[in-house]
Structure formats: structure tokens, C-alpha cells
C-alpha positions as CSV (number, residue, x, y, z in Angstrom):
1,M,12.3,4.4,11.2
2,I,9.9,3.6,8.3
3,T,7.6,6.5,7.5
4,T,4.4,6.1,5.5
5,V,2.4,8.7,3.7
6,T,-1.3,8.4,3.2
7,L,-2.6,11.6,1.5
8,N,-6.1,10.3,1.3
9,P,-6.8,8.1,4.3
10,A,-10.2,6.6,5.1
11,L,-12.4,5.2,7.8
12,D,-13.0,1.7,6.5
13,I,-16.3,0.3,7.5
14,T,-16.6,-3.5,6.8
15,M,-20.1,-5.0,6.6
16,E,-20.5,-8.8,6.5
17,L,-23.6,-10.5,5.4
18,N,-24.7,-13.8,3.8
19,Q,-25.4,-12.4,0.3
20,L,-26.1,-8.9,-1.0
21,I,-29.5,-8.8,-2.8
22,S,-30.3,-5.7,-4.9
23,N,-33.5,-3.8,-4.2
24,Q,-34.1,-5.7,-1.0
25,Y,-33.6,-5.2,2.7
26,N,-30.2,-6.8,3.7
27,S,-29.4,-7.7,7.2
28,V,-25.8,-7.2,8.1
29,K,-24.3,-9.8,10.5
30,K,-21.1,-7.9,11.5
31,V,-19.8,-4.4,11.2
32,S,-16.2,-3.2,12.0
33,R,-14.6,0.2,11.7
34,I,-10.8,0.6,11.3
35,P,-8.3,3.1,9.9
36,G,-7.7,2.6,6.2
37,G,-5.6,3.8,3.4
38,K,-2.6,2.2,1.7
39,G,0.1,3.9,3.7
40,I,-1.7,3.3,7.0
41,N,-2.0,-0.4,6.1
42,I,1.7,-0.5,5.5
43,S,2.4,1.0,8.9
44,K,0.0,-1.5,10.5
45,A,1.9,-4.4,8.9
46,I,5.3,-2.9,10.0
47,T,4.0,-2.6,13.5
48,A,3.2,-6.3,13.6
49,F,7.0,-6.9,13.4
50,G,7.7,-4.5,16.3
51,L,9.4,-1.9,14.2
52,D,9.0,1.8,14.6
53,T,6.8,3.5,12.0
54,M,5.3,7.0,11.6
55,S,2.2,7.7,9.6
56,L,1.7,11.1,7.8
57,G,-1.0,12.6,5.7
58,F,-4.3,14.6,6.1
59,L,-7.1,13.9,8.6
60,G,-10.3,15.7,9.2
61,G,-13.4,15.7,11.4
62,H,-14.6,12.9,13.7
63,A,-13.4,10.2,11.4
64,G,-9.9,11.7,11.4
65,H,-9.7,11.8,15.1
66,F,-10.9,8.2,15.3
67,I,-8.2,7.1,12.9
68,A,-5.4,8.9,14.8
69,E,-6.5,7.4,18.1
70,Q,-6.8,3.9,16.7
71,L,-3.3,4.1,15.1
72,R,-1.7,5.4,18.3
73,E,-3.4,2.6,20.3
74,V,-1.5,0.0,18.2
75,G,1.8,1.7,18.5
76,I,2.0,3.8,15.3
77,T,3.3,7.3,15.7
78,T,1.1,9.8,13.9
79,N,2.0,13.2,12.5
80,F,-1.0,14.1,10.3
81,W,-2.1,17.6,9.4
82,H,-5.7,18.1,10.4
83,I,-8.0,19.7,7.8
84,E,-11.5,21.2,8.1
85,E,-13.3,18.7,5.8
86,E,-14.2,15.2,7.0
87,T,-11.9,12.3,6.2
88,R,-13.5,10.0,3.7
89,T,-15.3,6.7,4.4
90,N,-14.8,3.5,2.5
91,V,-17.3,0.6,2.7
92,I,-16.2,-3.0,2.2
93,I,-19.1,-5.4,1.7
94,I,-18.2,-9.1,2.4
95,E,-20.7,-11.7,1.1
96,Q,-19.9,-14.8,3.1
97,K,-21.9,-17.2,0.9
98,Q,-19.9,-16.6,-2.3
99,K,-16.8,-15.2,-0.6
100,I,-17.1,-11.9,-2.6
101,H,-15.5,-8.7,-1.4
102,T,-16.8,-5.4,-2.8
103,L,-15.1,-2.0,-2.1
104,L,-17.0,1.3,-2.3
105,S,-14.4,4.1,-2.3
106,D,-15.2,7.7,-1.3
107,P,-13.1,10.2,-3.4
108,G,-12.2,12.2,-0.3
109,P,-12.0,15.8,0.9
110,R,-10.5,18.9,-0.9
111,I,-7.0,20.1,0.3
112,S,-6.3,23.8,0.3
113,Q,-2.9,25.2,-0.6
114,R,-2.4,26.2,3.1
115,D,-3.0,22.6,4.1
116,L,-0.6,21.3,1.5
117,D,2.1,23.7,2.5
118,R,1.7,22.7,6.2
119,F,1.9,19.0,5.3
120,M,5.1,19.6,3.1
121,S,6.7,21.2,6.1
122,I,5.8,18.3,8.4
123,F,7.1,15.8,5.8
124,S,10.4,17.7,5.4
125,R,11.0,17.6,9.2
126,V,10.1,14.0,9.6
127,M,12.6,12.9,6.9
128,A,15.4,13.9,9.2
129,Q,14.5,10.8,11.4
130,S,13.5,8.4,8.7
131,R,15.4,5.8,6.8
132,I,12.6,4.7,4.4
133,V,9.4,6.4,3.3
134,A,6.6,4.7,1.5
135,L,4.3,6.9,-0.5
136,S,1.0,5.2,-1.3
137,G,-2.5,5.4,-2.5
138,S,-4.9,7.9,-4.1
139,V,-4.5,11.7,-4.0
140,P,-7.2,14.1,-2.6
141,K,-8.8,16.8,-4.7
142,D,-6.8,19.9,-5.6
143,V,-3.4,18.3,-4.8
144,P,-1.0,18.7,-7.8
145,D,-0.3,15.7,-10.0
146,D,3.4,15.8,-9.2
147,I,2.9,15.6,-5.4
148,Y,4.7,12.3,-5.1
149,Y,7.5,13.5,-7.3
150,Q,7.9,16.5,-4.9
151,L,7.9,14.3,-1.8
152,I,10.4,11.8,-3.3
153,E,12.7,14.7,-4.2
154,L,12.5,16.1,-0.6
155,A,13.2,12.6,0.8
156,H,16.2,12.1,-1.4
157,Q,17.6,15.5,-0.2
158,K,17.7,13.9,3.3
159,N,19.2,10.6,2.0
160,V,15.9,8.7,2.7
161,Q,15.1,5.7,0.5
162,T,11.7,5.9,-1.2
163,I,9.0,3.4,-2.1
164,L,6.2,4.4,-4.5
165,D,2.8,2.6,-4.6
166,A,0.3,4.7,-6.7
167,S,-1.6,4.8,-10.0
168,G,-2.1,6.9,-13.1
169,I,-0.5,10.3,-13.6
170,H,0.7,10.5,-10.0
171,F,2.6,7.2,-10.4
172,E,4.1,8.2,-13.8
173,K,5.2,11.7,-12.8
174,A,6.8,10.3,-9.5
175,L,8.9,7.9,-11.5
176,E,10.9,10.9,-12.8
177,A,12.2,11.3,-9.2
178,K,13.5,7.7,-9.3
179,P,12.3,6.0,-6.2
180,L,14.1,3.0,-5.1
181,L,11.1,0.7,-5.5
182,A,7.9,1.3,-7.6
183,K,4.7,-0.7,-7.6
184,P,1.8,0.5,-9.8
185,D,-1.6,0.2,-8.2
186,L,-3.3,-1.8,-11.0
187,R,-6.6,-2.0,-9.1
188,A,-7.0,1.8,-9.2
189,S,-5.9,2.2,-12.8
190,G,-8.0,-0.5,-14.5
191,N,-5.0,-2.8,-14.9
192,R,-3.2,-0.2,-17.0
193,V,0.3,1.3,-16.7
194,F,1.6,3.9,-19.2
195,N,-1.8,3.5,-20.9
196,K,-0.9,-0.1,-21.6
197,P,-3.0,-3.1,-20.3
198,V,-1.3,-5.5,-17.9
199,D,-3.2,-8.7,-18.7
200,S,-0.6,-11.5,-18.8
201,Q,2.8,-12.5,-17.5
202,E,4.4,-11.3,-20.7
203,T,2.9,-7.8,-20.5
204,A,3.7,-7.6,-16.7
205,I,7.4,-8.4,-17.5
206,K,7.4,-5.7,-20.2
207,I,6.0,-3.0,-17.9
208,A,8.4,-4.1,-15.1
209,H,11.3,-3.7,-17.5
210,E,10.0,-0.3,-18.6
211,I,9.8,0.9,-15.0
212,V,13.4,-0.3,-14.3
213,N,14.7,1.3,-17.5
214,R,13.5,4.6,-16.1
215,G,16.1,4.4,-13.3
216,I,14.1,2.5,-10.6
217,Q,16.0,-0.2,-8.9
218,I,13.1,-2.6,-8.1
219,A,9.7,-2.8,-9.9
220,I,6.8,-5.0,-8.8
221,I,3.8,-5.8,-10.9
222,S,0.9,-7.8,-9.3
223,Y,-0.8,-9.0,-12.4
224,Q,-2.9,-11.7,-10.7
225,D,-4.2,-12.2,-7.2
226,T,-1.5,-14.9,-6.5
227,K,1.3,-13.9,-9.0
228,D,3.8,-11.0,-9.0
229,I,6.6,-10.1,-11.3
230,I,9.6,-8.4,-9.7
231,A,12.3,-6.8,-11.8
232,T,15.7,-5.3,-11.2
233,S,18.2,-3.9,-13.7
234,D,19.6,-7.4,-14.4
235,E,17.1,-9.9,-13.0
236,I,13.4,-10.8,-13.4
237,W,11.5,-13.0,-10.9
238,L,8.1,-14.6,-10.7
239,A,6.6,-14.9,-7.2
240,E,3.5,-17.0,-6.7
241,T,1.3,-18.4,-4.0
242,I,0.9,-22.2,-4.1
243,N,-1.5,-24.6,-2.3
244,Q,-3.1,-21.8,-0.3
245,Q,-6.6,-20.2,-0.6
246,V,-6.7,-16.4,-1.0
247,V,-9.6,-15.1,1.1
248,N,-9.2,-11.3,0.7
249,I,-7.0,-9.2,-1.6
250,I,-7.8,-5.9,0.1
251,G,-4.6,-4.8,1.8
252,T,-2.4,-7.4,0.2
253,A,-0.4,-5.0,-1.9
254,E,0.4,-2.9,1.2
255,A,1.5,-5.9,3.1
256,I,3.9,-6.7,0.2
257,I,5.3,-3.2,0.3
258,A,5.7,-3.5,4.1
259,G,7.7,-6.7,3.6
260,F,10.1,-5.0,1.2
261,A,10.5,-2.0,3.5
262,I,11.3,-4.2,6.5
263,K,14.0,-6.1,4.5
264,L,15.5,-3.0,3.0
265,M,15.8,-1.6,6.5
266,E,18.0,-4.5,7.6
267,E,21.8,-3.9,7.7
268,K,22.6,-7.4,6.5
269,K,21.2,-7.6,3.0
270,E,19.7,-10.9,1.9
271,D,19.5,-12.3,-1.6
272,M,16.8,-10.8,-3.7
273,S,15.0,-14.2,-3.9
274,D,14.8,-14.3,-0.1
275,I,13.6,-10.7,0.1
276,I,10.9,-11.4,-2.4
277,K,9.8,-14.5,-0.6
278,F,9.4,-12.7,2.7
279,A,7.5,-9.8,1.1
280,M,5.1,-12.1,-0.7
281,A,4.6,-14.1,2.5
282,C,3.5,-10.8,4.1
283,G,1.0,-10.4,1.3
284,L,-0.3,-13.9,1.7
285,A,-0.6,-13.4,5.5
286,S,-2.9,-10.5,4.7
287,A,-4.8,-12.3,2.0
288,S,-5.5,-15.3,4.3
289,T,-7.7,-13.2,6.6
290,D,-11.0,-11.4,6.1
291,E,-9.4,-8.4,7.7
292,E,-7.2,-5.8,5.9
293,E,-3.9,-6.8,7.5
294,F,-2.2,-9.6,9.4
295,H,-1.5,-9.2,13.1
296,T,1.7,-11.0,14.0
297,K,5.1,-12.0,12.7
298,D,4.1,-15.6,13.1
299,D,1.3,-15.2,10.5
300,V,4.0,-14.4,8.0
301,I,6.4,-17.2,9.0
302,R,3.5,-19.7,8.6
303,C,3.0,-18.4,5.0
304,L,6.7,-18.7,3.8
305,P,6.4,-22.4,2.7
306,Y,3.5,-21.4,0.4
307,I,5.6,-18.9,-1.6
308,K,7.4,-20.0,-4.8
309,V,10.0,-17.7,-6.3
310,T,11.4,-18.4,-9.7
311,K,14.1,-16.6,-11.5
312,L,13.1,-16.1,-15.2
313,N,16.4,-15.0,-16.7
């Protein structure tokens, strides 16, 4: 089973309108409410392939109950610890005229030490039935900076492979526990890793090498909407989308992580180039829809011809 951790989930409210005009009344054409958060999005992508996945984290209030119910309805097993404060709300504004997506992100609730201890206990038990765990996204208030480090260490004690998708100090500290795969969330860190800007293919390669040199087997740097650098200890790859329009980048990174997790679960290991191509096709399938995730395996298969993978060394 692939387990995902979303410490700071959200109720994502998407509002679609022609154009957002400041200081004026704006009429919204369409509103949708879905469970959000990076780990949750990974689980939703995994479910599209009919694989078992369990989602962990913190939920609270009416929004929290809504999220849990929605996830169970699509076949995702949930094992959240429920807190007193309300789960945060994110608002995504889609301007149809200019095809602009704007994300307004709530910082989220505070987590008590008791809540954290309960969650750690749940996480430890779930690792006994997991093969891979993906730890993703922002961290709520009052949670220690090394929380992902602690969780990766617990997972490794149970021989569970780990994937890290985070930003800032939480990402850097977690690297010390040496996850199998690490992908910095550049969107949340202002396109910086290790306090260095990632603004070109060259700098993306340097950062990917630095991550691998810290003992991580696979590093992924998404330095443009349609281009990613993937590094291992002895190879470097460029993956890019060709001849295909990107509609929405929200949820794309999580779909890529889901793709890698799915392939790493398979007993018969494919060549790295094929694994990368599949994972990037998952990302493109997500980016090709206005929604935050793709819905079927066929969506990914249709995207495979539009992914170009080039070995750089």
C-alpha cells in the first residue's frame, strides 16, 4: 500500500469567473469544493490507477469531516487524527478569459503536543502495512521543523520507502534522514532551495546534484511548468512536455510524485527513463484539466506521447 501524509490539508474552493476585477462586484460562474493538500492529491492520483492508498494527517471541524467523507467516497482509506480547530480553506480563482489561476492559501490550524503525539502513534502503526509513504506539503503551526525527519526515520525502521515533497527548513532537515526520493516544493519556497535560486536548467541541475550528494537516490527539480530535472547518483535527465497546452499547474507536482510512487511499487523495475516518462505523463494529465487531479489511467496513457525524456550525461 502507498500511504500519504498531509499534515496541513485543506478544503479547496474553486471559483470560476470571466475575469477578476479589483474593487468591483464579480459574479462567479461556477464553484466547486474538494479535498485538497499535496498528500491528498497524491492519494487521489494513485486511486485513479486502482491501487490501495491510505491518507494520514490532521483534520478538524466541519471542513475536516467533509474531506474525510469525500476521500472515502472515492476509495481512499483515511486514518486522520481529528483536532479541535477547523481545517483550513484554500481558494482557487480561475479567470477563464486570460486562463489565469490564482491560489489563496490559508496557513492552517495550530497543533497541540497531544495531537502530534496521537498522530505519531497512528503513523507508526500504519507503517506496518505500507510499502511506500509520501510526505508532502506545508506544516501546521506549532509542529517542529524536523517533523518530516522524524516521520522518515520511523518509516525506515519499518523498512518503508519514503518520498519527500516539501519546502524550506522542513525539506532541508528531512533530507538528513535520506528519503528515497526528494522533490523541493519551489512554489512554496519562492523558487529557492538551500537559499539558492532555481532560475535555469543549469541551477536546477546543480541543486539536483546537491540533493543526491546528500544520500538521496532520486532528486526532482521542476524548474519550469513544462520542464523537470531528475537526478540519480550517476545519471541526470531532462523531462519536458512537447506540443501540448498546460491548462493548470495546481496539483501537477503531486501527480508526478504519484507516478513515481506507482512505478516504485512495481516488482518488475523499469528503466529510469520509462519511470520518468510515466511520472511526467501523470503530471501532464493533471495539468491538462482545470481540476486538481486527473481521473483515469487512460488520461495518463493519452499523455505519454507528449513527454520527451533526454539523458544529459
